[in-house]
C-alpha positions in Angstrom: -6.1 -96.8 -45.6 -7.8 -94.3 -48.0 -9.2 -91.0 -46.8 -12.1 -89.3 -48.7 -13.3 -85.8 -48.1 -16.4 -84.5 -49.9 -17.2 -80.8 -50.5 -19.5 -78.8 -52.7 -22.9 -79.5 -51.4 -25.5 -76.9 -50.7 -28.9 -75.5 -51.4 -29.9 -74.9 -55.0 -33.2 -74.2 -56.8 -34.6 -76.8 -59.1 -33.0 -76.6 -62.5 -29.7 -75.4 -61.0 -26.3 -77.0 -60.8 -23.8 -78.1 -58.3 -20.4 -79.7 -58.5 -19.3 -82.1 -55.7 -15.7 -82.8 -55.1 -14.1 -85.8 -53.4 -10.4 -85.4 -52.4 -8.7 -88.7 -52.2 -5.6 -89.4 -50.1 -3.7 -92.3 -48.5 -3.1 -95.6 -50.2 -4.4 -94.4 -53.6 -2.5 -97.1 -55.4 -4.9 -99.7 -53.9 -8.0 -98.1 -55.4 -9.8 -99.9 -58.1 -12.8 -97.6 -58.6 -14.6 -94.6 -57.1 -18.3 -94.1 -56.7 -20.9 -91.6 -55.6 -23.9 -92.7 -53.6 -26.7 -90.8 -52.0 -29.2 -91.3 -49.1 -32.4 -89.3 -48.8 -34.3 -89.1 -45.4 -36.2 -92.4 -44.8 -34.6 -94.1 -47.8 -31.8 -96.5 -48.3 -28.5 -95.5 -49.7 -28.5 -95.7 -53.5 -26.0 -95.7 -56.3 -25.5 -92.5 -58.3 -22.4 -92.9 -60.4 -18.9 -94.5 -60.6 -15.8 -94.8 -62.6 -12.6 -96.9 -62.7 -9.6 -95.3 -60.9 -7.4 -95.8 -63.9 -9.9 -94.7 -66.5 -12.3 -96.8 -68.5 -16.0 -96.9 -68.2 -18.3 -94.6 -66.3 -21.6 -95.8 -64.7 -24.8 -93.9 -63.9 -28.1 -94.6 -62.2 -30.9 -94.2 -64.7 -32.4 -91.4 -62.5 -29.3 -89.2 -63.1 -28.2 -90.3 -66.6 -27.9 -87.3 -68.9 -27.9 -84.8 -66.0 -24.9 -85.9 -63.9 -21.3 -86.4 -65.0 -18.5 -88.1 -63.0 -14.9 -87.2 -63.7 -11.5 -87.4 -62.2 -8.5 -85.1 -62.0 -5.4 -87.3 -61.8 -3.0 -84.6 -60.8 -5.2 -83.6 -57.8 -6.4 -87.0 -56.9 -9.9 -85.6 -56.9 -13.2 -87.1 -58.2 -16.0 -84.8 -59.2 -19.7 -85.1 -59.7 -21.2 -82.4 -61.9 -24.9 -82.2 -61.3 -27.1 -80.3 -63.7 -30.8 -79.8 -64.1 -31.2 -80.7 -60.4 -34.6 -81.8 -59.2 -36.1 -81.8 -55.7 -35.9 -85.6 -55.7 -32.1 -85.3 -55.9 -32.1 -83.9 -52.3 -30.0 -86.2 -50.2 -26.7 -86.6 -48.5 -24.1 -87.5 -51.1 -21.2 -89.9 -50.2 -18.0 -90.5 -52.1 -16.6 -94.1 -51.8 -13.6 -96.0 -52.9 -13.3 -99.7 -53.8 -10.2 -101.8 -53.8 -11.3 -104.7 -56.0 -13.7 -105.6 -58.8 -15.4 -108.5 -56.9 -18.7 -106.5 -56.7 -20.1 -104.4 -59.5 -19.5 -100.6 -59.4 -23.2 -100.2 -58.5 -23.1 -102.2 -55.3 -22.3 -100.3 -52.1 -21.0 -103.5 -50.5 -18.0 -103.4 -52.7 -16.8 -100.1 -51.4 -14.5 -100.2 -48.3 -13.8 -96.5 -47.8 -16.4 -93.8 -47.4 -16.4 -90.1 -47.0 -18.4 -88.2 -44.4 -21.1 -87.1 -46.8 -22.2 -83.7 -48.1 -25.8 -82.4 -48.1 -27.5 -81.4 -51.3 -30.8 -79.8 -51.0 -32.9 -78.9 -54.1 -35.8 -76.6 -53.6 -38.8 -76.5 -55.9 
């Protein structure tokens, strides 16, 4: 099993920044990649960003490209999502997720077996 704990959400004004953290524990050797997804009220969960657990490419949704940055601290087993120039439409519950294989693309939520509890991000206008 893999355990994921998100933190760093909160309320911020439009144009502001937040950094989300996802602490990873458990069978980390089984992880293939990590992703961030979000779900706004009344909407389906959507892909935000992802990266390979052992480095390599990063992936971003078009809506956040150039504003959000995903990164990983190997020593701390923590994945970050730096969010800049936040917009009210970024308001959502943000989830960290881990995938154990490359069968699905990084952008597909079906490929992620482990999920955190989510952290609320609210951007006021």
